[in-house]
Structures are given as structure tokens and as C-alpha cells.
C-alpha positions in Angstrom: 16.9 -5.1 -7.9 15.9 -7.7 -10.4 12.4 -7.9 -11.5 10.3 -9.6 -13.6 8.3 -6.8 -15.8 5.6 -9.1 -16.7 4.3 -9.6 -13.6 1.2 -8.0 -12.6 -0.2 -6.9 -9.2 -2.4 -9.2 -7.5 -3.8 -7.2 -4.3 -4.2 -3.2 -5.7 -7.4 -2.7 -6.2 -7.6 0.2 -7.7 -6.1 2.2 -10.5 -2.6 3.4 -9.8 -2.4 7.2 -8.5 0.4 9.8 -9.8 1.5 10.0 -5.9 2.0 7.1 -5.2 5.1 7.0 -6.8 8.1 9.4 -7.2 10.4 9.6 -10.0 14.2 10.6 -9.2 17.7 10.3 -10.1 20.6 8.4 -9.3 24.1 10.2 -8.8 24.4 8.8 -12.3 21.3 10.3 -13.5 19.6 6.9 -14.4 15.6 6.9 -12.3 14.5 5.8 -10.1 11.2 5.2 -8.0 9.8 6.0 -4.7 7.2 4.3 -3.5 4.6 6.6 -0.9 2.2 5.0 1.6 -0.6 6.2 3.3 -2.6 4.8 5.9 -5.1 6.8 8.3 -3.9 8.0 11.2 0.2 7.5 10.4 2.9 9.5 9.1 3.1 9.2 5.3 6.2 6.8 4.3 8.3 6.0 1.2 10.0 3.5 0.3 12.7 2.7 -2.0 14.8 3.9 -4.5 13.5 1.1 -7.3 15.1 0.8 -10.2 11.4 1.7 -12.3 8.0 2.5 -11.9 6.9 -1.2 -12.6 9.1 -2.8 -9.3 8.4 -0.2 -6.8 4.4 -0.9 -7.6 5.5 -4.6 -7.2 6.6 -3.3 -3.8 3.6 -2.2 -3.4 1.3 -5.4 -3.6 3.2 -7.4 -1.5 3.4 -4.4 1.2 -0.9 -4.1 0.3 -1.0 -8.0 0.9 0.8 -7.7 4.3 -1.3 -5.6 5.0 -4.5 -7.5 3.9 -4.0 -10.3 5.8 -3.8 -7.9 9.4 -7.0 -6.3 8.0 -8.3 -9.1 8.8 -8.0 -9.3 11.8 -8.6 -5.5 12.3 -12.5 -6.5 10.9 -12.7 -8.8 13.3 -12.3 -6.6 16.2 -14.4 -4.2 14.5 -17.1 -6.6 14.8 -16.5 -7.0 18.0 -16.8 -3.6 19.2 -19.2 -2.1 16.7 -22.9 -1.6 17.9 -26.1 -3.0 15.7 -27.5 0.1 13.9 -30.8 -1.8 14.9 -29.8 -2.7 18.4 -31.3 -0.2 21.6 -28.3 1.7 23.3 -27.0 1.8 27.1 -27.2 5.2 28.5 
């Protein structure tokens, strides 16, 4: 994978945490990187290997971009199903 290392992330909102990317080595001893993804209610997932820490973060950033598209639909669903804090409850 040929990634420009000068590219910056666009969708990651917080400072990267140490557990987001794991470093390992390939059979020849070169460093490789895996991205860990945890979403509430789902089993953790591991993606990779990537050739650099930056490449792993860029993959994570692109994945977050896809998830954000879906979260817009979830927010609409939440507005439809949430109760209002000011409205009386039935029952």
C-alpha cells in the first residue's frame, strides 16, 4: 500500500489512543501495523496489516467517515424513537 505520509486525518475527532494501532513485525522483521476498531455492542475488530502507523490511522479515518454516514441515519432514528424530557409519559 503506497500512502502519502503527509496526509492528515479528516474525521478522527480525538487524539489517537495507544490501543488504536498495534505494531508487529512481518516474517522479514519489518514493522507492520494493525488498526483496532471497537463499537459498542459489537466484537472488537482488527484490520491490517498496514505499512506504517500513519497508513493505519488513514484507514481508520476513512472507516470513521463511512460510519459517520450511517450515524446520520441513526440520529434520525433516535429522534423518531426518543421520548421528550418535557412530555408526559403514558402508563
